[in-house]
LODO-225873 format. One record per residue: x, y, z of N, C-alpha, C in turn; residue number from 1; residue in three letters. Coordinates in steps of 0.02 Angstrom, whole numbers. Each point is the difference from the previous one (the first is absolute). Example, Ala and Ser with C-alpha at 12.3 -4.5 7.8 and 13.67 -1.06 7.14 Angstrom:
+--------+--------+--------+--------+--------+--------+--------+--------+--------+------+------+
|    n_u |    n_v |    n_w |   ca_u |   ca_v |   ca_w |    c_u |    c_v |    c_w | lonu | titi |
+--------+--------+--------+--------+--------+--------+--------+--------+--------+------+------+
|    660 |   -284 |    390 |    -45 |     59 |      0 |     45 |     60 |      0 |    1 |  ala |
|    -18 |     53 |    -36 |     42 |     59 |      3 |    -39 |     55 |     37 |    2 |  ser |
+--------+--------+--------+--------+--------+--------+--------+--------+--------+------+------+
This chain:
+--------+--------+--------+--------+--------+--------+--------+--------+--------+------+------+
|    n_u |    n_v |    n_w |   ca_u |   ca_v |   ca_w |    c_u |    c_v |    c_w | lonu | titi |
+--------+--------+--------+--------+--------+--------+--------+--------+--------+------+------+
|   5864 |   4274 |  -2717 |    -36 |    -42 |     46 |    -60 |     38 |     23 |    1 |  met |
|     -4 |     73 |     10 |    -57 |     32 |     23 |    -49 |     -7 |    -36 |    2 |  ala |
|      8 |      7 |    -73 |    -57 |    -16 |    -46 |    -28 |    -61 |      2 |    3 |  ala |
|     44 |    -56 |      5 |    -12 |    -68 |      4 |    -42 |     -7 |     60 |    4 |  gly |
|     14 |     26 |     41 |    -35 |    -16 |     83 |    -66 |     38 |    -12 |    5 |  phe |
|     -4 |     59 |    -26 |    -68 |     34 |     -7 |    -52 |    -33 |    -36 |    6 |  ser |
|     31 |    -23 |    -58 |    -46 |    -30 |    -45 |    -25 |    -72 |     29 |    7 |  ala |
|     40 |    -36 |     32 |    -12 |    -70 |     18 |    -43 |     14 |     68 |    8 |  leu |
|      6 |     57 |     43 |    -44 |      8 |     65 |    -73 |      9 |    -29 |    9 |  asp |
|    -14 |     43 |    -61 |    -57 |     18 |    -21 |    -32 |    -59 |    -20 |   10 |  lys |
|     20 |    -38 |    -37 |     -6 |    -68 |    -37 |    -32 |    -52 |     57 |   11 |  arg |
|     45 |     -5 |     51 |    -17 |    -60 |     55 |    -66 |     37 |     30 |   12 |  ile |
|     12 |     58 |     23 |    -72 |     38 |     51 |    -57 |    -20 |    -53 |   13 |  asn |
|     -2 |     32 |    -57 |    -47 |    -15 |    -41 |    -26 |    -79 |      0 |   14 |  arg |
|     43 |    -47 |    -12 |    -28 |    -66 |    -13 |    -27 |    -33 |     73 |   15 |  asp |
|     41 |     20 |     55 |    -19 |    -30 |     58 |    -64 |     34 |     32 |   16 |  thr |
|    -14 |     59 |    -21 |    -70 |     38 |     12 |    -49 |    -40 |    -43 |   17 |  glu |
|     12 |    -18 |    -64 |    -53 |    -32 |    -40 |     -4 |    -72 |     21 |   18 |  ala |
|     42 |    -33 |     29 |     -4 |    -74 |     41 |    -51 |     13 |     55 |   19 |  leu |
|     14 |     60 |     37 |    -27 |     18 |     63 |    -85 |     13 |    -14 |   20 |  his |
|     -6 |     24 |    -52 |    -71 |     19 |    -22 |    -45 |    -61 |    -17 |   21 |  asp |
|     48 |    -50 |    -38 |    -27 |    -58 |    -36 |    -20 |    -50 |     55 |   22 |  phe |
|     41 |     -1 |     55 |    -14 |    -43 |     51 |    -56 |     16 |     54 |   23 |  leu |
|      9 |     73 |     19 |    -38 |     16 |     54 |    -62 |     37 |    -23 |   24 |  trp |
|      9 |     35 |    -59 |    -63 |     45 |    -14 |    -37 |    -33 |    -75 |   25 |  his |
|     15 |    -62 |    -17 |    -31 |    -26 |    -57 |      3 |     35 |    -50 |   26 |  gly |
|     42 |     40 |    -24 |     19 |     24 |    -49 |     12 |    -43 |    -72 |   27 |  glu |
|    -26 |      1 |    -59 |     15 |    -40 |    -50 |     55 |     21 |    -38 |   28 |  gln |
|     52 |    -46 |     -5 |     65 |      2 |    -23 |      9 |    -48 |    -47 |   29 |  lys |
|     39 |      1 |    -55 |     31 |    -55 |    -38 |     50 |    -29 |     43 |   30 |  gln |
|    -26 |    -62 |     23 |     47 |    -40 |     53 |     62 |    -18 |    -27 |   31 |  glu |
|      5 |    -38 |    -62 |     60 |    -16 |    -26 |     42 |     58 |    -12 |   32 |  lys |
|    -16 |     60 |    -24 |     40 |     55 |     -2 |     26 |     36 |     57 |   33 |  thr |
|    -41 |     -2 |     59 |     22 |     23 |     66 |     54 |    -43 |     20 |   34 |  leu |
|     -3 |    -74 |      3 |     39 |    -49 |     14 |     58 |     23 |    -36 |   35 |  ile |
|      1 |      4 |    -67 |     66 |     -1 |    -33 |     37 |     73 |     27 |   36 |  arg |
|    -32 |     56 |      3 |     22 |     51 |     28 |     31 |      2 |     77 |   37 |  ser |
|    -39 |    -42 |     45 |     35 |     -9 |     51 |     46 |    -41 |      5 |   38 |  leu |
|     17 |    -54 |    -33 |     56 |    -41 |     -8 |     59 |     50 |    -31 |   39 |  arg |
|     -7 |     28 |    -41 |     51 |     51 |    -21 |     23 |     49 |     41 |   40 |  asn |
|    -54 |     31 |     37 |     24 |     34 |     54 |     43 |    -27 |     45 |   41 |  asp |
|    -15 |    -59 |     34 |     43 |    -47 |     52 |     59 |    -10 |    -25 |   42 |  ala |
|     18 |     -9 |    -64 |     57 |    -19 |    -40 |     37 |     59 |      7 |   43 |  arg |
|    -23 |     62 |    -16 |     49 |     61 |     -7 |      6 |     28 |     72 |   44 |  ala |
|    -45 |     -6 |     52 |     13 |     16 |     67 |     64 |    -51 |     39 |   45 |  ala |
|      0 |    -56 |    -33 |     41 |    -59 |     29 |     72 |     24 |    -16 |   46 |  asp |
|      8 |     21 |    -88 |     55 |     17 |    -22 |     29 |     74 |     34 |   47 |  ser |
|    -42 |     39 |      6 |     10 |     64 |     19 |     30 |      6 |     65 |   48 |  phe |
|    -33 |    -38 |     52 |     12 |     -6 |     74 |     60 |    -48 |      7 |   49 |  leu |
|     19 |    -44 |    -39 |     50 |    -54 |     -4 |    -24 |    -48 |     64 |   50 |  his |
|    -53 |    -29 |    -17 |    -30 |    -50 |     49 |     10 |    -71 |    -13 |   51 |  leu |
|     43 |    -13 |    -51 |     26 |    -70 |     -5 |    -58 |    -41 |    -26 |   52 |  gly |
|    -52 |     15 |    -29 |    -43 |    -35 |    -34 |    -64 |    -22 |     46 |   53 |  gly |
|      7 |     11 |     60 |    -51 |    -12 |     60 |    -70 |     36 |    -19 |   54 |  arg |
|      3 |     56 |    -12 |    -60 |     42 |    -24 |    -42 |    -33 |    -62 |   55 |  leu |
|     47 |      4 |    -44 |    -34 |    -37 |    -73 |    -20 |    -62 |      5 |   56 |  arg |
|     36 |    -48 |     38 |    -18 |    -67 |     11 |    -75 |    -11 |     36 |   57 |  ala |
|      7 |     38 |     52 |    -77 |      3 |     50 |    -57 |     31 |    -38 |   58 |  asn |
|     14 |     40 |    -39 |    -50 |     41 |    -38 |    -27 |    -37 |    -56 |   59 |  ala |
|     51 |    -35 |    -28 |    -29 |    -47 |    -65 |    -36 |    -54 |     39 |   60 |  asp |
|     13 |    -31 |     50 |    -44 |    -50 |     21 |    -67 |     21 |     13 |   61 |  ala |
|      0 |     52 |     34 |    -78 |     27 |     21 |    -29 |     21 |    -40 |   62 |  leu |
|     32 |     24 |    -73 |    -40 |     30 |    -49 |    -36 |    -44 |    -44 |   63 |  ala |
|     13 |    -48 |     11 |    -33 |    -66 |    -52 |    -84 |      0 |     -1 |   64 |  arg |
|    -26 |     16 |     77 |    -73 |     12 |     -9 |      0 |     47 |     59 |   65 |  asp |
|    -26 |     58 |    -16 |     -7 |     61 |     48 |    -59 |    -20 |     57 |   66 |  leu |
|    -41 |    -33 |    -26 |    -77 |     -9 |     37 |     20 |    -67 |     45 |   67 |  lys |
|     46 |    -34 |    -11 |     13 |    -71 |     42 |     14 |      8 |     68 |   68 |  ser |
|    -36 |     -5 |     48 |     20 |    -18 |     63 |     55 |     68 |     34 |   69 |  ser |
|    -19 |     54 |    -10 |     40 |     50 |     25 |     54 |     19 |    -37 |   70 |  gly |
|     15 |    -30 |    -67 |     69 |      9 |    -36 |     -4 |     75 |    -10 |   71 |  asn |
|    -50 |     33 |    -27 |    -16 |     65 |    -14 |     35 |     51 |     55 |   72 |  gly |
|    -34 |    -15 |     64 |      4 |     42 |     40 |     83 |     -3 |     37 |   73 |  glu |
|     29 |    -56 |     -8 |     63 |    -11 |     14 |     55 |     25 |    -41 |   74 |  ser |
|    -27 |      8 |    -68 |     41 |     25 |    -49 |      6 |     71 |     11 |   75 |  leu |
|    -64 |     35 |     13 |      1 |     66 |     15 |     48 |     24 |     60 |   76 |  phe |
|    -15 |    -47 |     47 |     50 |     24 |     50 |     74 |     -5 |    -12 |   77 |  glu |
|     21 |    -56 |    -34 |     70 |    -32 |     -9 |     28 |     81 |    -51 |   78 |  leu |
|    -42 |      6 |    -45 |     31 |     51 |    -55 |     -4 |     76 |     26 |   79 |  leu |
|    -57 |     13 |     35 |    -11 |     74 |     17 |     44 |     13 |     59 |   80 |  ser |
|      2 |    -44 |     51 |     35 |      7 |     59 |     86 |      5 |    -13 |   81 |  his |
|     21 |    -53 |    -43 |     75 |      3 |    -15 |     21 |     59 |    -34 |   82 |  ser |
|    -52 |     26 |    -51 |     20 |     48 |    -45 |      5 |     64 |     40 |   83 |  trp |
|    -61 |     17 |     46 |    -14 |     47 |     53 |     70 |     13 |     31 |   84 |  gly |
|     27 |    -45 |     29 |     53 |      3 |     45 |     64 |      5 |    -43 |   85 |  leu |
|     -1 |    -27 |    -58 |     57 |     14 |    -44 |     -1 |     67 |    -23 |   86 |  gly |
|    -55 |     26 |    -20 |     -8 |     85 |    -28 |     27 |     45 |     69 |   87 |  ala |
|    -20 |    -28 |     53 |     35 |     42 |     58 |     69 |      6 |      8 |   88 |  ala |
|     35 |    -58 |    -18 |     66 |      4 |     -1 |     28 |     36 |    -54 |   89 |  thr |
|    -31 |      6 |    -59 |     28 |     36 |    -59 |    -11 |     79 |     18 |   90 |  val |
|    -59 |     14 |     21 |     -8 |     77 |     30 |     48 |     22 |     43 |   91 |  leu |
|     24 |    -59 |     47 |     37 |     24 |     65 |     71 |     13 |    -50 |   92 |  tyr |
|     21 |    -42 |    -40 |     68 |      4 |    -31 |      1 |     65 |    -38 |   93 |  ser |
|    -57 |     34 |    -19 |     -6 |     59 |    -31 |     -7 |     59 |     37 |   94 |  lys |
|      4 |    -10 |     70 |    -10 |     43 |     61 |    -61 |     33 |     -5 |   95 |  arg |
|    -49 |    -38 |    -23 |    -80 |     36 |      0 |    -22 |    -53 |     62 |   96 |  ser |
|     26 |     29 |     53 |    -19 |    -44 |     78 |    -68 |      2 |      7 |   97 |  tyr |
|    -42 |     53 |     -2 |    -65 |      8 |      7 |    -40 |    -48 |    -42 |   98 |  arg |
|     27 |     -8 |    -58 |    -41 |    -46 |    -50 |     14 |    -68 |     28 |   99 |  gly |
|     57 |    -23 |     15 |     16 |    -72 |     25 |    -38 |      0 |     66 |  100 |  ala |
|     -6 |     44 |     37 |    -51 |    -11 |     65 |    -62 |    -15 |    -18 |  101 |  ala |
|    -27 |     35 |    -54 |    -72 |     -5 |    -25 |    -13 |    -64 |    -28 |  102 |  glu |
|     44 |    -33 |    -48 |     -6 |    -70 |    -26 |      2 |    -52 |     58 |  103 |  arg |
|     34 |     24 |     47 |     13 |    -55 |     57 |    -75 |      0 |     41 |  104 |  ser |
|    -33 |     61 |      2 |    -57 |     -1 |     35 |    -48 |    -32 |    -38 |  105 |  lys |
|     -6 |      8 |    -57 |    -51 |    -47 |    -58 |      7 |    -68 |      2 |  106 |  gly |
|     62 |    -27 |     11 |     20 |    -66 |     13 |    -35 |    -39 |     64 |  107 |  val |
|     15 |     39 |     50 |    -21 |    -29 |     62 |    -73 |     20 |     15 |  108 |  val |
|    -39 |     35 |    -37 |    -68 |      8 |     -1 |    -12 |    -58 |    -24 |  109 |  ser |
|     13 |     -8 |    -60 |    -28 |    -63 |    -43 |      9 |    -62 |     42 |  110 |  ser |
|     72 |     -9 |     27 |      8 |    -75 |     41 |    -48 |      8 |     51 |  111 |  ala |
|    -31 |     61 |     41 |    -30 |    -20 |     57 |    -80 |    -19 |    -35 |  112 |  ser |
|    -24 |     20 |    -45 |    -58 |    -11 |    -28 |     -1 |    -67 |    -19 |  113 |  ile |
|     60 |    -22 |    -29 |     -1 |    -73 |    -21 |     -4 |    -55 |     65 |  114 |  gly |
|     25 |     24 |     56 |    -11 |    -38 |     60 |    -67 |      3 |     21 |  115 |  val |
|    -41 |     57 |      4 |    -66 |      8 |     22 |    -40 |    -51 |    -52 |  116 |  cys |
|     10 |     13 |    -58 |    -38 |    -40 |    -46 |     -3 |    -74 |     12 |  117 |  ala |
|     61 |    -32 |      9 |     11 |    -61 |     16 |    -15 |    -20 |     70 |  118 |  asn |
|     -5 |     39 |     49 |    -11 |    -13 |     70 |    -65 |     -3 |     23 |  119 |  ala |
|    -41 |     25 |    -48 |    -73 |      9 |     25 |    -16 |     57 |     41 |  120 |  gly |
|     33 |     66 |    -10 |    -15 |     54 |     25 |      0 |     54 |    -42 |  121 |  cys |
|    -35 |     -8 |    -72 |      1 |     63 |    -47 |    -25 |     56 |     15 |  122 |  phe |
|    -50 |     -3 |     49 |    -37 |     63 |     15 |     41 |     41 |     27 |  123 |  glu |
|     65 |    -12 |     42 |     50 |     47 |     14 |     20 |     50 |    -52 |  124 |  phe |
|     11 |    -44 |    -62 |     20 |     39 |    -51 |    -62 |     50 |    -28 |  125 |  val |
|    -52 |    -26 |     -9 |    -56 |     35 |    -23 |    -10 |     67 |     44 |  126 |  glu |
|     10 |     -3 |     70 |    -17 |     43 |     33 |     60 |     64 |    -14 |  127 |  glu |
|     59 |    -28 |      7 |     52 |     44 |    -16 |      4 |     36 |    -75 |  128 |  trp |
|    -32 |    -32 |    -51 |      2 |     22 |    -61 |    -57 |     49 |     -8 |  129 |  glu |
|    -47 |     -2 |     36 |    -60 |     35 |      4 |     20 |     78 |     43 |  130 |  ala |
|     48 |    -12 |     34 |     18 |     52 |     38 |    -32 |      6 |     72 |  131 |  gly |
|    -23 |    -59 |     22 |    -20 |      0 |     59 |     51 |    -13 |     60 |  132 |  lys |
|     48 |    -19 |    -11 |     56 |    -13 |     46 |     61 |     33 |    -45 |  133 |  thr |
|     59 |     23 |     49 |     49 |      2 |    -32 |     53 |    -63 |      7 |  134 |  asp |
|     56 |      7 |    -38 |     43 |    -67 |    -17 |     17 |    -29 |     72 |  135 |  phe |
|     28 |     50 |     49 |     20 |    -37 |     55 |    -59 |    -37 |     38 |  136 |  glu |
|    -58 |     26 |      1 |    -63 |    -29 |     26 |    -12 |    -73 |    -31 |  137 |  thr |
|     12 |      6 |    -67 |    -11 |    -60 |    -55 |     52 |    -54 |     27 |  138 |  tyr |
|     62 |     15 |      8 |     52 |    -54 |     -1 |    -12 |    -14 |     85 |  139 |  thr |
|    -12 |     42 |     41 |    -20 |    -17 |     73 |    -59 |    -55 |     -5 |  140 |  gly |
|    -60 |     10 |    -41 |    -35 |    -57 |      2 |     23 |    -76 |    -27 |  141 |  lys |
|     45 |     14 |    -61 |     20 |    -56 |    -32 |     50 |    -45 |     61 |  142 |  leu |
|     40 |     46 |     33 |     37 |    -26 |     51 |    -35 |    -40 |     59 |  143 |  ala |
|    -54 |     24 |     18 |    -34 |    -26 |     60 |    -50 |    -61 |    -41 |  144 |  gly |
|    -11 |      3 |    -51 |    -29 |    -64 |    -36 |     46 |    -52 |     -4 |  145 |  phe |
|     70 |     13 |    -22 |     45 |    -59 |    -20 |     34 |    -26 |     59 |  146 |  leu |
|      2 |     37 |     68 |     26 |    -30 |     61 |    -34 |    -73 |     25 |  147 |  glu |
|    -67 |     10 |      5 |    -36 |    -52 |     22 |     -1 |    -67 |    -46 |  148 |  pro |
|     23 |     20 |    -77 |     13 |    -60 |    -45 |     62 |    -35 |     16 |  149 |  lys |
|     53 |     36 |     44 |     54 |    -39 |      6 |     61 |     31 |    -21 |  150 |  gly |
|    -14 |     54 |    -29 |     70 |     48 |    -34 |     10 |     51 |     61 |  151 |  tyr |
|     56 |    -21 |     35 |     13 |     33 |     68 |     45 |     58 |     -2 |  152 |  met |
|     26 |     19 |    -82 |     29 |     67 |    -16 |    -37 |     50 |    -28 |  153 |  asp |
|    -67 |    -13 |     12 |    -43 |     50 |    -41 |      1 |     65 |     25 |  154 |  ser |
|     28 |     15 |     55 |     22 |     74 |     32 |     63 |     32 |    -49 |  155 |  gly |
|     35 |    -47 |    -24 |     61 |     16 |    -24 |    -19 |     10 |    -71 |  156 |  gln |
|    -46 |    -35 |    -36 |    -17 |     10 |    -64 |    -30 |     74 |     -7 |  157 |  phe |
|    -50 |      3 |     46 |    -36 |     69 |      4 |     48 |     52 |      1 |  158 |  lys |
|     38 |      2 |     50 |     51 |     50 |      6 |     40 |     23 |    -60 |  159 |  arg |
|     24 |    -54 |    -38 |     37 |     14 |    -47 |    -40 |     15 |    -68 |  160 |  val |
|    -51 |    -19 |    -18 |    -49 |     22 |    -40 |     -5 |     78 |     17 |  161 |  leu |
|    -23 |     31 |     56 |    -19 |     58 |     17 |     69 |     44 |    -19 |  162 |  asn |
|     66 |    -23 |     19 |     63 |     42 |    -14 |      7 |      7 |    -74 |  163 |  ala |
|    -16 |    -54 |    -31 |     16 |      0 |    -78 |    -56 |     68 |    -26 |  164 |  val |
|    -58 |    -10 |     15 |    -60 |     45 |    -28 |     23 |     58 |     30 |  165 |  tyr |
|     19 |     13 |     66 |      9 |     72 |     18 |     44 |     34 |    -32 |  166 |  asp |
|     67 |    -39 |    -17 |     54 |     38 |    -33 |    -25 |     33 |    -60 |  167 |  phe |
|    -45 |    -21 |    -37 |    -24 |     28 |    -56 |    -57 |     57 |     20 |  168 |  ala |
|    -40 |    -15 |     24 |    -55 |     44 |     30 |     26 |     63 |     35 |  169 |  met |
|     50 |    -13 |     41 |     29 |     57 |     38 |     75 |     19 |    -25 |  170 |  ser |
|      8 |      2 |    -57 |     62 |      9 |    -25 |     35 |     77 |     17 |  171 |  trp |
|     51 |     -4 |     26 |     40 |     53 |     14 |     40 |     28 |    -59 |  172 |  asn |
|    -30 |     46 |    -25 |     47 |     24 |    -73 |     51 |     48 |     18 |  173 |  ala |
|     -1 |     35 |     62 |     50 |     54 |     19 |     55 |    -42 |     36 |  174 |  val |
|     -1 |    -70 |     12 |     57 |    -31 |     39 |     58 |      2 |    -38 |  175 |  ala |
|     56 |    -23 |     20 |     60 |     -3 |    -44 |     -8 |    -57 |    -53 |  176 |  ser |
|     46 |      1 |    -49 |     -5 |    -52 |    -58 |     12 |    -68 |     38 |  177 |  lys |
|     49 |      4 |     46 |     32 |    -63 |     36 |    -70 |    -32 |     33 |  178 |  ala |
|    -24 |     42 |     40 |    -64 |    -15 |     38 |    -50 |    -21 |    -47 |  179 |  glu |
|    -15 |     25 |    -55 |    -53 |    -30 |    -40 |     13 |    -64 |    -41 |  180 |  gln |
|     73 |    -14 |     -5 |     25 |    -55 |    -32 |    -16 |    -52 |     48 |  181 |  ala |
|     17 |      2 |     64 |     -5 |    -52 |     44 |    -75 |    -11 |     19 |  182 |  leu |
|    -45 |     54 |    -10 |    -69 |    -16 |      9 |    -20 |    -35 |    -56 |  183 |  ala |
|     13 |      7 |    -52 |    -15 |    -41 |    -67 |     26 |    -71 |      1 |  184 |  ala |
|     61 |     -4 |     29 |     28 |    -66 |      2 |    -40 |    -45 |     54 |  185 |  arg |
|    -13 |     30 |     50 |    -41 |    -31 |     60 |    -70 |    -19 |    -32 |  186 |  ala |
|    -24 |     43 |    -41 |    -68 |    -20 |    -26 |      4 |    -59 |    -52 |  187 |  ala |
|     52 |     -9 |    -25 |      1 |    -58 |    -63 |     14 |    -48 |     46 |  188 |  ile |
|     48 |    -12 |     49 |     25 |    -54 |     32 |    -68 |    -26 |     39 |  189 |  glu |
|    -34 |     47 |     37 |    -60 |    -15 |     33 |    -60 |    -25 |    -38 |  190 |  gly |
|    -11 |     21 |    -69 |    -34 |    -23 |    -37 |     15 |    -66 |    -21 |  191 |  ala |
|     64 |    -24 |    -14 |     23 |    -67 |    -15 |    -20 |    -50 |     62 |  192 |  gly |
|     21 |     24 |     58 |    -20 |    -36 |     52 |    -84 |    -15 |      5 |  193 |  trp |
|    -32 |     55 |    -12 |    -76 |     -5 |      2 |    -25 |    -65 |    -44 |  194 |  cys |
|     34 |     13 |    -70 |    -20 |    -45 |    -49 |      5 |    -81 |     21 |  195 |  leu |
|     58 |     -7 |     12 |     18 |    -70 |     40 |    -29 |    -20 |     53 |  196 |  leu |
|    -15 |     45 |     51 |    -42 |    -21 |     60 |    -77 |    -13 |    -32 |  197 |  thr |
|    -20 |     26 |    -41 |    -70 |      3 |    -25 |     -7 |    -80 |    -31 |  198 |  ser |
|     57 |    -20 |    -37 |    -17 |    -69 |    -22 |     12 |    -45 |     48 |  199 |  val |
|     34 |     12 |     64 |     12 |    -48 |     62 |    -65 |      2 |     35 |  200 |  ala |
|    -38 |     68 |      1 |    -62 |     -2 |     38 |    -58 |    -53 |    -43 |  201 |  ile |
|     13 |      9 |    -66 |    -48 |    -47 |    -35 |      8 |    -68 |      3 |  202 |  arg |
|     66 |    -19 |     -3 |     18 |    -72 |      1 |    -16 |    -26 |     74 |  203 |  glu |
|      3 |     42 |     46 |    -32 |    -20 |     68 |    -66 |    -18 |      7 |  204 |  leu |
|    -34 |     48 |    -45 |    -76 |     -9 |     17 |    -32 |    -53 |    -56 |  205 |  leu |
|     60 |    -33 |    -47 |    -36 |    -47 |    -34 |    -22 |     21 |    -69 |  206 |  gly |
|     11 |     75 |    -25 |    -13 |     23 |    -63 |     55 |     36 |    -27 |  207 |  val |
|     58 |    -40 |    -23 |     60 |     33 |    -26 |    -24 |     24 |    -74 |  208 |  pro |
|     45 |     47 |    -22 |     -2 |      9 |    -64 |     26 |    -64 |    -50 |  209 |  pro |
|    -19 |      8 |    -68 |     18 |    -59 |    -40 |     82 |      3 |    -33 |  210 |  lys |
|     27 |     49 |     25 |     74 |     -2 |    -28 |     37 |    -21 |     45 |  211 |  phe |
|     71 |    -17 |    -14 |     45 |    -25 |     53 |     20 |     33 |     44 |  212 |  ser |
|    -10 |      0 |     70 |     23 |     37 |     61 |     81 |     18 |     -1 |  213 |  ser |
|     22 |    -51 |    -17 |     84 |     -1 |     -3 |     23 |     40 |    -58 |  214 |  arg |
|    -37 |     -6 |    -61 |     20 |     42 |    -45 |    -18 |     87 |      7 |  215 |  asp |
|    -53 |      3 |     35 |    -22 |     57 |     10 |     54 |     37 |     52 |  216 |  phe |
|     15 |    -44 |     54 |     46 |     27 |     50 |     69 |     27 |    -35 |  217 |  ala |
|     20 |    -36 |    -48 |     66 |      9 |    -42 |    -15 |     65 |    -42 |  218 |  asn |
|    -58 |      1 |    -33 |    -12 |     67 |    -30 |      6 |     66 |     32 |  219 |  ile |
|    -40 |      2 |     62 |     -7 |     44 |     50 |     77 |     27 |     16 |  220 |  val |
|     29 |    -47 |     28 |     63 |      1 |     28 |     56 |     31 |    -66 |  221 |  glu |
|     -6 |    -23 |    -46 |     43 |     23 |    -67 |    -21 |     83 |     -5 |  222 |  arg |
|    -67 |      5 |     -8 |    -17 |     71 |    -10 |     11 |     43 |     48 |  223 |  ile |
|     -1 |    -11 |     69 |     12 |     40 |     59 |     72 |     18 |      8 |  224 |  ala |
|     53 |    -39 |    -24 |     71 |     10 |     -4 |     16 |     50 |    -47 |  225 |  val |
|    -45 |     23 |    -55 |     10 |     49 |    -51 |     23 |     64 |     37 |  226 |  arg |
|    -29 |     21 |     55 |     11 |     62 |     25 |     69 |      3 |     37 |  227 |  thr |
+--------+--------+--------+--------+--------+--------+--------+--------+--------+------+------+
């Protein structure tokens, strides 16, 4: 299982990074080859994580045309977020608790970027990525932007984003194994909550992702209970 996970993890990370560069950096890729790789990745991830075909089916639908009305962006989010959370649970099962927290941090960071990109405040991301603000300031700006838009739990979203991020950034390596295990589990469950909340926010704003939110909720729930 360890070798299978390691190889699959490298493959999915490589292919989702290639999709990211294709969509947002204009890198020239063989689109048909990339689509085939991503569909194979989704099938493999669905099987590995026992997701009942939901990840595979939604990925197949989105992969038909990566450039069509947000399909590529939604495929990136669906596959990278589902696999990132799933990878965190695998690392947790191997008692790599810090690694699990790191993967959870990556998931919530990406989910928050997706919210900003679709809510019309991507400048917050640019400031954070340029090192002009820290993560807490960035999420505070995002929460302040969302509340007047009608999302009244923006403060809660900010706090959970920060908590998951801080578990990884301020990892206590000298804590007992029991404490580290609970911290990793909290990071994973918090990341799952942030993923579903980010979709709910985008639905409220009228810019939902192109995959089924019901299927995605089932995917996240199935992954989270693996801990």
